[in-house]
mmCIF file of the N, C-alpha and C atoms, coordinates in Angstrom:
data_MODEL
# 
_entry.id   MODEL 
# 
loop_
_atom_site.group_PDB 
_atom_site.id 
_atom_site.type_symbol 
_atom_site.label_atom_id 
_atom_site.label_alt_id 
_atom_site.label_comp_id 
_atom_site.label_asym_id 
_atom_site.label_entity_id 
_atom_site.label_seq_id 
_atom_site.pdbx_PDB_ins_code 
_atom_site.Cartn_x 
_atom_site.Cartn_y 
_atom_site.Cartn_z 
_atom_site.occupancy 
_atom_site.B_iso_or_equiv 
_atom_site.pdbx_formal_charge 
_atom_site.auth_seq_id 
_atom_site.auth_comp_id 
_atom_site.auth_asym_id 
_atom_site.auth_atom_id 
_atom_site.pdbx_PDB_model_num 
ATOM 1   N N  . UNK A 1 1  ? 0.862   -1.014 -0.082 1.00 0.00 ? 1  UNK A N  1 
ATOM 2   C CA . UNK A 1 1  ? 0.225   0.018  0.091  1.00 0.00 ? 1  UNK A CA 1 
ATOM 3   C C  . UNK A 1 1  ? 0.573   1.049  0.034  1.00 0.00 ? 1  UNK A C  1 
ATOM 4   N N  . UNK A 1 2  ? 0.382   2.105  -0.183 1.00 0.00 ? 2  UNK A N  1 
ATOM 5   C CA . UNK A 1 2  ? 0.814   3.613  -0.253 1.00 0.00 ? 2  UNK A CA 1 
ATOM 6   C C  . UNK A 1 2  ? 0.843   4.025  1.253  1.00 0.00 ? 2  UNK A C  1 
ATOM 7   N N  . UNK A 1 3  ? 1.891   4.880  1.641  1.00 0.00 ? 3  UNK A N  1 
ATOM 8   C CA . UNK A 1 3  ? 2.051   5.213  3.116  1.00 0.00 ? 3  UNK A CA 1 
ATOM 9   C C  . UNK A 1 3  ? 1.530   6.761  3.027  1.00 0.00 ? 3  UNK A C  1 
ATOM 10  N N  . UNK A 1 4  ? 0.293   7.046  3.739  1.00 0.00 ? 4  UNK A N  1 
ATOM 11  C CA . UNK A 1 4  ? -0.264  8.438  3.474  1.00 0.00 ? 4  UNK A CA 1 
ATOM 12  C C  . UNK A 1 4  ? 0.819   9.355  3.927  1.00 0.00 ? 4  UNK A C  1 
ATOM 13  N N  . UNK A 1 5  ? 1.830   9.193  4.815  1.00 0.00 ? 5  UNK A N  1 
ATOM 14  C CA . UNK A 1 5  ? 2.663   10.116 5.138  1.00 0.00 ? 5  UNK A CA 1 
ATOM 15  C C  . UNK A 1 5  ? 3.564   10.471 4.024  1.00 0.00 ? 5  UNK A C  1 
ATOM 16  N N  . UNK A 1 6  ? 3.792   9.654  3.221  1.00 0.00 ? 6  UNK A N  1 
ATOM 17  C CA . UNK A 1 6  ? 4.779   9.693  2.009  1.00 0.00 ? 6  UNK A CA 1 
ATOM 18  C C  . UNK A 1 6  ? 3.804   10.724 1.036  1.00 0.00 ? 6  UNK A C  1 
ATOM 19  N N  . UNK A 1 7  ? 2.659   10.232 0.661  1.00 0.00 ? 7  UNK A N  1 
ATOM 20  C CA . UNK A 1 7  ? 1.718   10.976 -0.022 1.00 0.00 ? 7  UNK A CA 1 
ATOM 21  C C  . UNK A 1 7  ? 1.730   12.266 0.318  1.00 0.00 ? 7  UNK A C  1 
ATOM 22  N N  . UNK A 1 8  ? 1.514   12.655 1.284  1.00 0.00 ? 8  UNK A N  1 
ATOM 23  C CA . UNK A 1 8  ? 1.290   14.082 1.954  1.00 0.00 ? 8  UNK A CA 1 
ATOM 24  C C  . UNK A 1 8  ? 2.686   14.669 1.526  1.00 0.00 ? 8  UNK A C  1 
ATOM 25  N N  . UNK A 1 9  ? 3.601   14.281 1.786  1.00 0.00 ? 9  UNK A N  1 
ATOM 26  C CA . UNK A 1 9  ? 5.134   15.022 1.549  1.00 0.00 ? 9  UNK A CA 1 
ATOM 27  C C  . UNK A 1 9  ? 5.380   15.007 0.418  1.00 0.00 ? 9  UNK A C  1 
ATOM 28  N N  . UNK A 1 10 ? 4.824   14.071 -0.615 1.00 0.00 ? 10 UNK A N  1 
ATOM 29  C CA . UNK A 1 10 ? 5.347   14.275 -1.965 1.00 0.00 ? 10 UNK A CA 1 
ATOM 30  C C  . UNK A 1 10 ? 4.197   15.204 -2.705 1.00 0.00 ? 10 UNK A C  1 
ATOM 31  N N  . UNK A 1 11 ? 3.177   15.619 -2.143 1.00 0.00 ? 11 UNK A N  1 
ATOM 32  C CA . UNK A 1 11 ? 2.206   16.493 -2.509 1.00 0.00 ? 11 UNK A CA 1 
ATOM 33  C C  . UNK A 1 11 ? 2.826   17.973 -2.252 1.00 0.00 ? 11 UNK A C  1 
ATOM 34  N N  . UNK A 1 12 ? 3.680   18.261 -0.947 1.00 0.00 ? 12 UNK A N  1 
ATOM 35  C CA . UNK A 1 12 ? 4.349   19.338 -0.754 1.00 0.00 ? 12 UNK A CA 1 
ATOM 36  C C  . UNK A 1 12 ? 5.466   19.558 -1.314 1.00 0.00 ? 12 UNK A C  1 
ATOM 37  N N  . UNK A 1 13 ? 6.357   18.565 -1.864 1.00 0.00 ? 13 UNK A N  1 
ATOM 38  C CA . UNK A 1 13 ? 7.586   18.548 -2.627 1.00 0.00 ? 13 UNK A CA 1 
ATOM 39  C C  . UNK A 1 13 ? 7.284   19.121 -3.967 1.00 0.00 ? 13 UNK A C  1 
ATOM 40  N N  . UNK A 1 14 ? 6.155   18.968 -4.698 1.00 0.00 ? 14 UNK A N  1 
ATOM 41  C CA . UNK A 1 14 ? 5.680   19.367 -5.715 1.00 0.00 ? 14 UNK A CA 1 
ATOM 42  C C  . UNK A 1 14 ? 5.750   20.928 -5.790 1.00 0.00 ? 14 UNK A C  1 
ATOM 43  N N  . UNK A 1 15 ? 5.964   21.786 -4.749 1.00 0.00 ? 15 UNK A N  1 
ATOM 44  C CA . UNK A 1 15 ? 5.827   22.927 -4.472 1.00 0.00 ? 15 UNK A CA 1 
ATOM 45  C C  . UNK A 1 15 ? 7.329   23.618 -3.926 1.00 0.00 ? 15 UNK A C  1 
ATOM 46  N N  . UNK A 1 16 ? 8.063   22.733 -3.611 1.00 0.00 ? 16 UNK A N  1 
ATOM 47  C CA . UNK A 1 16 ? 9.294   22.949 -2.981 1.00 0.00 ? 16 UNK A CA 1 
ATOM 48  C C  . UNK A 1 16 ? 10.334  22.942 -3.786 1.00 0.00 ? 16 UNK A C  1 
ATOM 49  N N  . UNK A 1 17 ? 10.788  23.992 -4.460 1.00 0.00 ? 17 UNK A N  1 
ATOM 50  C CA . UNK A 1 17 ? 11.620  24.201 -5.618 1.00 0.00 ? 17 UNK A CA 1 
ATOM 51  C C  . UNK A 1 17 ? 12.949  23.809 -5.379 1.00 0.00 ? 17 UNK A C  1 
ATOM 52  N N  . UNK A 1 18 ? 13.580  24.143 -4.003 1.00 0.00 ? 18 UNK A N  1 
ATOM 53  C CA . UNK A 1 18 ? 14.741  23.725 -3.803 1.00 0.00 ? 18 UNK A CA 1 
ATOM 54  C C  . UNK A 1 18 ? 14.924  22.487 -2.735 1.00 0.00 ? 18 UNK A C  1 
ATOM 55  N N  . UNK A 1 19 ? 13.986  21.760 -2.611 1.00 0.00 ? 19 UNK A N  1 
ATOM 56  C CA . UNK A 1 19 ? 13.911  20.403 -1.834 1.00 0.00 ? 19 UNK A CA 1 
ATOM 57  C C  . UNK A 1 19 ? 14.403  20.641 -0.319 1.00 0.00 ? 19 UNK A C  1 
ATOM 58  N N  . UNK A 1 20 ? 14.077  21.989 0.240  1.00 0.00 ? 20 UNK A N  1 
ATOM 59  C CA . UNK A 1 20 ? 14.507  22.464 1.553  1.00 0.00 ? 20 UNK A CA 1 
ATOM 60  C C  . UNK A 1 20 ? 13.663  21.452 2.680  1.00 0.00 ? 20 UNK A C  1 
ATOM 61  N N  . UNK A 1 21 ? 12.472  21.213 2.260  1.00 0.00 ? 21 UNK A N  1 
ATOM 62  C CA . UNK A 1 21 ? 11.633  20.465 3.270  1.00 0.00 ? 21 UNK A CA 1 
ATOM 63  C C  . UNK A 1 21 ? 10.659  21.430 4.083  1.00 0.00 ? 21 UNK A C  1 
ATOM 64  N N  . UNK A 1 22 ? 10.783  22.547 3.287  1.00 0.00 ? 22 UNK A N  1 
ATOM 65  C CA . UNK A 1 22 ? 10.055  23.868 3.841  1.00 0.00 ? 22 UNK A CA 1 
ATOM 66  C C  . UNK A 1 22 ? 9.430   24.612 2.936  1.00 0.00 ? 22 UNK A C  1 
ATOM 67  N N  . UNK A 1 23 ? 8.316   25.122 3.152  1.00 0.00 ? 23 UNK A N  1 
ATOM 68  C CA . UNK A 1 23 ? 7.603   26.182 2.011  1.00 0.00 ? 23 UNK A CA 1 
ATOM 69  C C  . UNK A 1 23 ? 7.396   27.399 2.824  1.00 0.00 ? 23 UNK A C  1 
ATOM 70  N N  . UNK A 1 24 ? 7.712   28.503 2.128  1.00 0.00 ? 24 UNK A N  1 
ATOM 71  C CA . UNK A 1 24 ? 7.488   29.916 2.620  1.00 0.00 ? 24 UNK A CA 1 
ATOM 72  C C  . UNK A 1 24 ? 5.944   30.015 3.064  1.00 0.00 ? 24 UNK A C  1 
ATOM 73  N N  . UNK A 1 25 ? 6.024   30.647 4.237  1.00 0.00 ? 25 UNK A N  1 
ATOM 74  C CA . UNK A 1 25 ? 4.348   30.785 4.889  1.00 0.00 ? 25 UNK A CA 1 
ATOM 75  C C  . UNK A 1 25 ? 3.462   31.540 3.940  1.00 0.00 ? 25 UNK A C  1 
ATOM 76  N N  . UNK A 1 26 ? 3.959   32.595 3.241  1.00 0.00 ? 26 UNK A N  1 
ATOM 77  C CA . UNK A 1 26 ? 3.289   33.176 2.416  1.00 0.00 ? 26 UNK A CA 1 
ATOM 78  C C  . UNK A 1 26 ? 2.757   32.430 0.928  1.00 0.00 ? 26 UNK A C  1 
ATOM 79  N N  . UNK A 1 27 ? 3.809   31.552 0.462  1.00 0.00 ? 27 UNK A N  1 
ATOM 80  C CA . UNK A 1 27 ? 3.562   31.059 -0.567 1.00 0.00 ? 27 UNK A CA 1 
ATOM 81  C C  . UNK A 1 27 ? 2.457   29.793 -0.311 1.00 0.00 ? 27 UNK A C  1 
ATOM 82  N N  . UNK A 1 28 ? 2.397   28.993 0.731  1.00 0.00 ? 28 UNK A N  1 
ATOM 83  C CA . UNK A 1 28 ? 1.713   28.059 1.216  1.00 0.00 ? 28 UNK A CA 1 
ATOM 84  C C  . UNK A 1 28 ? 0.290   28.686 1.517  1.00 0.00 ? 28 UNK A C  1 
ATOM 85  N N  . UNK A 1 29 ? 0.147   29.911 2.153  1.00 0.00 ? 29 UNK A N  1 
ATOM 86  C CA . UNK A 1 29 ? -0.851  30.674 2.084  1.00 0.00 ? 29 UNK A CA 1 
ATOM 87  C C  . UNK A 1 29 ? -1.647  30.831 0.675  1.00 0.00 ? 29 UNK A C  1 
ATOM 88  N N  . UNK A 1 30 ? -0.672  31.338 -0.133 1.00 0.00 ? 30 UNK A N  1 
ATOM 89  C CA . UNK A 1 30 ? -1.386  31.528 -1.696 1.00 0.00 ? 30 UNK A CA 1 
ATOM 90  C C  . UNK A 1 30 ? -1.728  30.297 -2.137 1.00 0.00 ? 30 UNK A C  1 
ATOM 91  N N  . UNK A 1 31 ? -1.149  29.260 -2.295 1.00 0.00 ? 31 UNK A N  1 
ATOM 92  C CA . UNK A 1 31 ? -1.720  27.865 -2.567 1.00 0.00 ? 31 UNK A CA 1 
ATOM 93  C C  . UNK A 1 31 ? -2.998  27.467 -1.884 1.00 0.00 ? 31 UNK A C  1 
ATOM 94  N N  . UNK A 1 32 ? -3.116  27.815 -0.730 1.00 0.00 ? 32 UNK A N  1 
ATOM 95  C CA . UNK A 1 32 ? -4.234  27.450 -0.156 1.00 0.00 ? 32 UNK A CA 1 
ATOM 96  C C  . UNK A 1 32 ? -5.432  28.175 -0.466 1.00 0.00 ? 32 UNK A C  1 
ATOM 97  N N  . UNK A 1 33 ? -5.151  29.401 -0.765 1.00 0.00 ? 33 UNK A N  1 
ATOM 98  C CA . UNK A 1 33 ? -6.364  30.368 -1.075 1.00 0.00 ? 33 UNK A CA 1 
ATOM 99  C C  . UNK A 1 33 ? -6.826  30.450 -2.493 1.00 0.00 ? 33 UNK A C  1 
ATOM 100 N N  . UNK A 1 34 ? -6.019  29.803 -3.357 1.00 0.00 ? 34 UNK A N  1 
ATOM 101 C CA . UNK A 1 34 ? -6.156  29.954 -4.730 1.00 0.00 ? 34 UNK A CA 1 
ATOM 102 C C  . UNK A 1 34 ? -6.552  28.863 -5.533 1.00 0.00 ? 34 UNK A C  1 
ATOM 103 N N  . UNK A 1 35 ? -5.803  27.835 -4.930 1.00 0.00 ? 35 UNK A N  1 
ATOM 104 C CA . UNK A 1 35 ? -5.962  26.531 -5.604 1.00 0.00 ? 35 UNK A CA 1 
ATOM 105 C C  . UNK A 1 35 ? -6.841  25.363 -4.809 1.00 0.00 ? 35 UNK A C  1 
ATOM 106 N N  . UNK A 1 36 ? -7.379  24.470 -5.593 1.00 0.00 ? 36 UNK A N  1 
ATOM 107 C CA . UNK A 1 36 ? -8.331  23.382 -5.190 1.00 0.00 ? 36 UNK A CA 1 
ATOM 108 C C  . UNK A 1 36 ? -9.553  23.837 -4.457 1.00 0.00 ? 36 UNK A C  1 
ATOM 109 N N  . UNK A 1 37 ? -9.625  23.505 -2.912 1.00 0.00 ? 37 UNK A N  1 
ATOM 110 C CA . UNK A 1 37 ? -10.939 23.879 -2.275 1.00 0.00 ? 37 UNK A CA 1 
ATOM 111 C C  . UNK A 1 37 ? -10.861 25.400 -1.849 1.00 0.00 ? 37 UNK A C  1 
ATOM 112 N N  . UNK A 1 38 ? -9.847  26.054 -2.153 1.00 0.00 ? 38 UNK A N  1 
ATOM 113 C CA . UNK A 1 38 ? -9.884  27.589 -1.838 1.00 0.00 ? 38 UNK A CA 1 
ATOM 114 C C  . UNK A 1 38 ? -10.329 27.841 -0.335 1.00 0.00 ? 38 UNK A C  1 
ATOM 115 N N  . UNK A 1 39 ? -9.227  27.764 0.432  1.00 0.00 ? 39 UNK A N  1 
ATOM 116 C CA . UNK A 1 39 ? -9.440  28.030 1.959  1.00 0.00 ? 39 UNK A CA 1 
ATOM 117 C C  . UNK A 1 39 ? -9.695  29.455 2.026  1.00 0.00 ? 39 UNK A C  1 
ATOM 118 N N  . UNK A 1 40 ? -10.309 30.164 2.987  1.00 0.00 ? 40 UNK A N  1 
ATOM 119 C CA . UNK A 1 40 ? -10.487 31.577 3.343  1.00 0.00 ? 40 UNK A CA 1 
ATOM 120 C C  . UNK A 1 40 ? -9.011  31.862 4.332  1.00 0.00 ? 40 UNK A C  1 
ATOM 121 N N  . UNK A 1 41 ? -8.861  32.883 4.268  1.00 0.00 ? 41 UNK A N  1 
ATOM 122 C CA . UNK A 1 41 ? -7.596  33.582 5.113  1.00 0.00 ? 41 UNK A CA 1 
ATOM 123 C C  . UNK A 1 41 ? -7.938  33.011 6.522  1.00 0.00 ? 41 UNK A C  1 
ATOM 124 N N  . UNK A 1 42 ? -9.159  33.223 7.003  1.00 0.00 ? 42 UNK A N  1 
ATOM 125 C CA . UNK A 1 42 ? -9.440  32.973 8.440  1.00 0.00 ? 42 UNK A CA 1 
ATOM 126 C C  . UNK A 1 42 ? -8.899  31.235 8.663  1.00 0.00 ? 42 UNK A C  1 
ATOM 127 N N  . UNK A 1 43 ? -9.459  30.555 7.456  1.00 0.00 ? 43 UNK A N  1 
ATOM 128 C CA . UNK A 1 43 ? -9.190  29.221 7.648  1.00 0.00 ? 43 UNK A CA 1 
ATOM 129 C C  . UNK A 1 43 ? -7.894  28.791 7.689  1.00 0.00 ? 43 UNK A C  1 
ATOM 130 N N  . UNK A 1 44 ? -7.016  29.513 6.751  1.00 0.00 ? 44 UNK A N  1 
ATOM 131 C CA . UNK A 1 44 ? -5.462  29.243 6.945  1.00 0.00 ? 44 UNK A CA 1 
ATOM 132 C C  . UNK A 1 44 ? -5.057  29.985 8.132  1.00 0.00 ? 44 UNK A C  1 
ATOM 133 N N  . UNK A 1 45 ? -5.339  30.800 8.895  1.00 0.00 ? 45 UNK A N  1 
ATOM 134 C CA . UNK A 1 45 ? -4.966  31.258 10.161 1.00 0.00 ? 45 UNK A CA 1 
ATOM 135 C C  . UNK A 1 45 ? -5.086  30.034 11.074 1.00 0.00 ? 45 UNK A C  1 
ATOM 136 N N  . UNK A 1 46 ? -6.391  29.401 10.911 1.00 0.00 ? 46 UNK A N  1 
ATOM 137 C CA . UNK A 1 46 ? -6.573  28.300 11.788 1.00 0.00 ? 46 UNK A CA 1 
ATOM 138 C C  . UNK A 1 46 ? -5.504  27.113 11.830 1.00 0.00 ? 46 UNK A C  1 
ATOM 139 N N  . UNK A 1 47 ? -5.504  26.927 10.459 1.00 0.00 ? 47 UNK A N  1 
ATOM 140 C CA . UNK A 1 47 ? -4.370  25.738 9.889  1.00 0.00 ? 47 UNK A CA 1 
ATOM 141 C C  . UNK A 1 47 ? -3.101  26.089 10.528 1.00 0.00 ? 47 UNK A C  1 
ATOM 142 N N  . UNK A 1 48 ? -2.756  27.406 10.588 1.00 0.00 ? 48 UNK A N  1 
ATOM 143 C CA . UNK A 1 48 ? -1.317  27.734 10.909 1.00 0.00 ? 48 UNK A CA 1 
ATOM 144 C C  . UNK A 1 48 ? -1.156  27.740 12.268 1.00 0.00 ? 48 UNK A C  1 
ATOM 145 N N  . UNK A 1 49 ? -2.276  27.572 13.206 1.00 0.00 ? 49 UNK A N  1 
ATOM 146 C CA . UNK A 1 49 ? -2.033  27.999 14.540 1.00 0.00 ? 49 UNK A CA 1 
ATOM 147 C C  . UNK A 1 49 ? -1.132  27.078 15.081 1.00 0.00 ? 49 UNK A C  1 
ATOM 148 N N  . UNK A 1 50 ? -1.337  25.667 14.744 1.00 0.00 ? 50 UNK A N  1 
ATOM 149 C CA . UNK A 1 50 ? -0.679  24.849 15.427 1.00 0.00 ? 50 UNK A CA 1 
ATOM 150 C C  . UNK A 1 50 ? 0.667   23.999 14.596 1.00 0.00 ? 50 UNK A C  1 
ATOM 151 N N  . UNK A 1 51 ? 0.671   24.603 13.222 1.00 0.00 ? 51 UNK A N  1 
ATOM 152 C CA . UNK A 1 51 ? 1.768   24.194 12.146 1.00 0.00 ? 51 UNK A CA 1 
ATOM 153 C C  . UNK A 1 51 ? 3.203   24.453 12.890 1.00 0.00 ? 51 UNK A C  1 
ATOM 154 N N  . UNK A 1 52 ? 4.086   23.581 12.270 1.00 0.00 ? 52 UNK A N  1 
ATOM 155 C CA . UNK A 1 52 ? 5.557   23.944 12.604 1.00 0.00 ? 52 UNK A CA 1 
ATOM 156 C C  . UNK A 1 52 ? 5.913   24.943 11.445 1.00 0.00 ? 52 UNK A C  1 
ATOM 157 N N  . UNK A 1 53 ? 5.993   26.263 11.934 1.00 0.00 ? 53 UNK A N  1 
ATOM 158 C CA . UNK A 1 53 ? 6.163   27.377 11.115 1.00 0.00 ? 53 UNK A CA 1 
ATOM 159 C C  . UNK A 1 53 ? 7.508   28.160 12.009 1.00 0.00 ? 53 UNK A C  1 
ATOM 160 N N  . UNK A 1 54 ? 8.529   28.295 11.265 1.00 0.00 ? 54 UNK A N  1 
ATOM 161 C CA . UNK A 1 54 ? 9.600   28.634 12.012 1.00 0.00 ? 54 UNK A CA 1 
ATOM 162 C C  . UNK A 1 54 ? 10.211  29.830 10.855 1.00 0.00 ? 54 UNK A C  1 
ATOM 163 N N  . UNK A 1 55 ? 10.691  30.930 11.411 1.00 0.00 ? 55 UNK A N  1 
ATOM 164 C CA . UNK A 1 55 ? 11.082  31.889 10.296 1.00 0.00 ? 55 UNK A CA 1 
ATOM 165 C C  . UNK A 1 55 ? 10.519  32.122 9.143  1.00 0.00 ? 55 UNK A C  1 
ATOM 166 N N  . UNK A 1 56 ? 9.094   32.165 9.278  1.00 0.00 ? 56 UNK A N  1 
ATOM 167 C CA . UNK A 1 56 ? 8.317   32.273 8.100  1.00 0.00 ? 56 UNK A CA 1 
ATOM 168 C C  . UNK A 1 56 ? 8.357   31.181 7.145  1.00 0.00 ? 56 UNK A C  1 
ATOM 169 N N  . UNK A 1 57 ? 8.758   30.080 7.527  1.00 0.00 ? 57 UNK A N  1 
ATOM 170 C CA . UNK A 1 57 ? 8.712   28.877 6.752  1.00 0.00 ? 57 UNK A CA 1 
ATOM 171 C C  . UNK A 1 57 ? 7.806   27.868 7.500  1.00 0.00 ? 57 UNK A C  1 
ATOM 172 N N  . UNK A 1 58 ? 7.052   26.991 6.670  1.00 0.00 ? 58 UNK A N  1 
ATOM 173 C CA . UNK A 1 58 ? 6.325   25.829 6.922  1.00 0.00 ? 58 UNK A CA 1 
ATOM 174 C C  . UNK A 1 58 ? 6.922   24.626 6.701  1.00 0.00 ? 58 UNK A C  1 
ATOM 175 N N  . UNK A 1 59 ? 7.117   23.921 7.916  1.00 0.00 ? 59 UNK A N  1 
ATOM 176 C CA . UNK A 1 59 ? 8.211   22.632 7.968  1.00 0.00 ? 59 UNK A CA 1 
ATOM 177 C C  . UNK A 1 59 ? 7.205   21.414 7.530  1.00 0.00 ? 59 UNK A C  1 
ATOM 178 N N  . UNK A 1 60 ? 7.143   21.207 6.296  1.00 0.00 ? 60 UNK A N  1 
ATOM 179 C CA . UNK A 1 60 ? 6.118   20.098 5.937  1.00 0.00 ? 60 UNK A CA 1 
ATOM 180 C C  . UNK A 1 60 ? 6.576   18.681 6.187  1.00 0.00 ? 60 UNK A C  1 
ATOM 181 N N  . UNK A 1 61 ? 7.856   18.605 6.520  1.00 0.00 ? 61 UNK A N  1 
ATOM 182 C CA . UNK A 1 61 ? 8.410   17.131 6.896  1.00 0.00 ? 61 UNK A CA 1 
ATOM 183 C C  . UNK A 1 61 ? 7.841   16.822 8.351  1.00 0.00 ? 61 UNK A C  1 
ATOM 184 N N  . UNK A 1 62 ? 8.350   18.096 9.234  1.00 0.00 ? 62 UNK A N  1 
ATOM 185 C CA . UNK A 1 62 ? 7.759   17.985 10.393 1.00 0.00 ? 62 UNK A CA 1 
ATOM 186 C C  . UNK A 1 62 ? 6.178   17.977 10.675 1.00 0.00 ? 62 UNK A C  1 
ATOM 187 N N  . UNK A 1 63 ? 5.537   18.705 9.770  1.00 0.00 ? 63 UNK A N  1 
ATOM 188 C CA . UNK A 1 63 ? 4.152   18.394 9.786  1.00 0.00 ? 63 UNK A CA 1 
ATOM 189 C C  . UNK A 1 63 ? 3.606   17.157 9.441  1.00 0.00 ? 63 UNK A C  1 
ATOM 190 N N  . UNK A 1 64 ? 4.194   16.487 8.539  1.00 0.00 ? 64 UNK A N  1 
ATOM 191 C CA . UNK A 1 64 ? 3.548   15.131 8.183  1.00 0.00 ? 64 UNK A CA 1 
ATOM 192 C C  . UNK A 1 64 ? 4.012   14.220 9.481  1.00 0.00 ? 64 UNK A C  1 
ATOM 193 N N  . UNK A 1 65 ? 5.244   14.344 9.912  1.00 0.00 ? 65 UNK A N  1 
ATOM 194 C CA . UNK A 1 65 ? 5.574   13.414 11.228 1.00 0.00 ? 65 UNK A CA 1 
ATOM 195 C C  . UNK A 1 65 ? 4.438   13.711 12.245 1.00 0.00 ? 65 UNK A C  1 
ATOM 196 N N  . UNK A 1 66 ? 3.938   15.108 12.607 1.00 0.00 ? 66 UNK A N  1 
ATOM 197 C CA . UNK A 1 66 ? 3.094   15.223 13.600 1.00 0.00 ? 66 UNK A CA 1 
ATOM 198 C C  . UNK A 1 66 ? 1.591   14.774 13.313 1.00 0.00 ? 66 UNK A C  1 
ATOM 199 N N  . UNK A 1 67 ? 1.407   14.692 11.986 1.00 0.00 ? 67 UNK A N  1 
ATOM 200 C CA . UNK A 1 67 ? 0.076   13.982 11.580 1.00 0.00 ? 67 UNK A CA 1 
ATOM 201 C C  . UNK A 1 67 ? 0.340   12.495 11.810 1.00 0.00 ? 67 UNK A C  1 
ATOM 202 N N  . UNK A 1 68 ? 1.208   11.719 11.863 1.00 0.00 ? 68 UNK A N  1 
ATOM 203 C CA . UNK A 1 68 ? 1.343   10.527 12.000 1.00 0.00 ? 68 UNK A CA 1 
ATOM 204 C C  . UNK A 1 68 ? 1.454   10.104 13.383 1.00 0.00 ? 68 UNK A C  1 
ATOM 205 N N  . UNK A 1 69 ? 2.280   11.049 14.298 1.00 0.00 ? 69 UNK A N  1 
ATOM 206 C CA . UNK A 1 69 ? 2.662   10.588 15.623 1.00 0.00 ? 69 UNK A CA 1 
ATOM 207 C C  . UNK A 1 69 ? 2.180   11.480 16.692 1.00 0.00 ? 69 UNK A C  1 
ATOM 208 N N  . UNK A 1 70 ? 1.429   12.603 16.313 1.00 0.00 ? 70 UNK A N  1 
ATOM 209 C CA . UNK A 1 70 ? 0.736   13.606 17.009 1.00 0.00 ? 70 UNK A CA 1 
ATOM 210 C C  . UNK A 1 70 ? 1.751   14.593 17.595 1.00 0.00 ? 70 UNK A C  1 
ATOM 211 N N  . UNK A 1 71 ? 1.464   15.653 18.298 1.00 0.00 ? 71 UNK A N  1 
ATOM 212 C CA . UNK A 1 71 ? 2.318   16.794 18.539 1.00 0.00 ? 71 UNK A CA 1 
ATOM 213 C C  . UNK A 1 71 ? 2.927   16.675 19.903 1.00 0.00 ? 71 UNK A C  1 
ATOM 214 N N  . UNK A 1 72 ? 2.431   15.774 20.630 1.00 0.00 ? 72 UNK A N  1 
ATOM 215 C CA . UNK A 1 72 ? 3.059   15.659 22.128 1.00 0.00 ? 72 UNK A CA 1 
ATOM 216 C C  . UNK A 1 72 ? 4.796   15.064 22.268 1.00 0.00 ? 72 UNK A C  1 
ATOM 217 N N  . UNK A 1 73 ? 5.106   14.522 20.943 1.00 0.00 ? 73 UNK A N  1 
ATOM 218 C CA . UNK A 1 73 ? 6.580   14.165 21.182 1.00 0.00 ? 73 UNK A CA 1 
ATOM 219 C C  . UNK A 1 73 ? 7.701   15.156 21.755 1.00 0.00 ? 73 UNK A C  1 
ATOM 220 N N  . UNK A 1 74 ? 7.654   16.125 21.351 1.00 0.00 ? 74 UNK A N  1 
ATOM 221 C CA . UNK A 1 74 ? 8.563   17.114 21.804 1.00 0.00 ? 74 UNK A CA 1 
ATOM 222 C C  . UNK A 1 74 ? 8.341   17.506 23.305 1.00 0.00 ? 74 UNK A C  1 
ATOM 223 N N  . UNK A 1 75 ? 7.151   17.810 23.552 1.00 0.00 ? 75 UNK A N  1 
ATOM 224 C CA . UNK A 1 75 ? 6.969   18.108 25.155 1.00 0.00 ? 75 UNK A CA 1 
ATOM 225 C C  . UNK A 1 75 ? 7.021   17.123 26.201 1.00 0.00 ? 75 UNK A C  1 
ATOM 226 N N  . UNK A 1 76 ? 6.854   15.853 25.685 1.00 0.00 ? 76 UNK A N  1 
ATOM 227 C CA . UNK A 1 76 ? 6.781   14.910 26.731 1.00 0.00 ? 76 UNK A CA 1 
ATOM 228 C C  . UNK A 1 76 ? 7.987   13.795 26.764 1.00 0.00 ? 76 UNK A C  1 
ATOM 229 N N  . UNK A 1 77 ? 9.030   14.370 26.247 1.00 0.00 ? 77 UNK A N  1 
ATOM 230 C CA . UNK A 1 77 ? 10.281  13.589 26.147 1.00 0.00 ? 77 UNK A CA 1 
ATOM 231 C C  . UNK A 1 77 ? 11.142  13.443 27.360 1.00 0.00 ? 77 UNK A C  1 
# 
C-alpha cells in the first residue's frame, strides 16, 4: 500500500523548488487560498495556528510527522 505520510510529503514537494523540506508561509497561504478547495484567510490562520512554522517557513516534513505521531513528542520526552 501507499504510505499516507509519503503521499502528503510528495504533495508538498511539488511546490518545494529547492527541496528544503520547507515552504514559505506566504507561498503556502497563496496555494491554499487560490487552488483546489480555496480556503479563506481565516481558515488558513486556523490551520497555521499549530503548524510547525519557523522564521516564516512551514516545515512540511515535521508537519507530516506530527500528523502520523501527534504533537506531544517534543513536550513529553
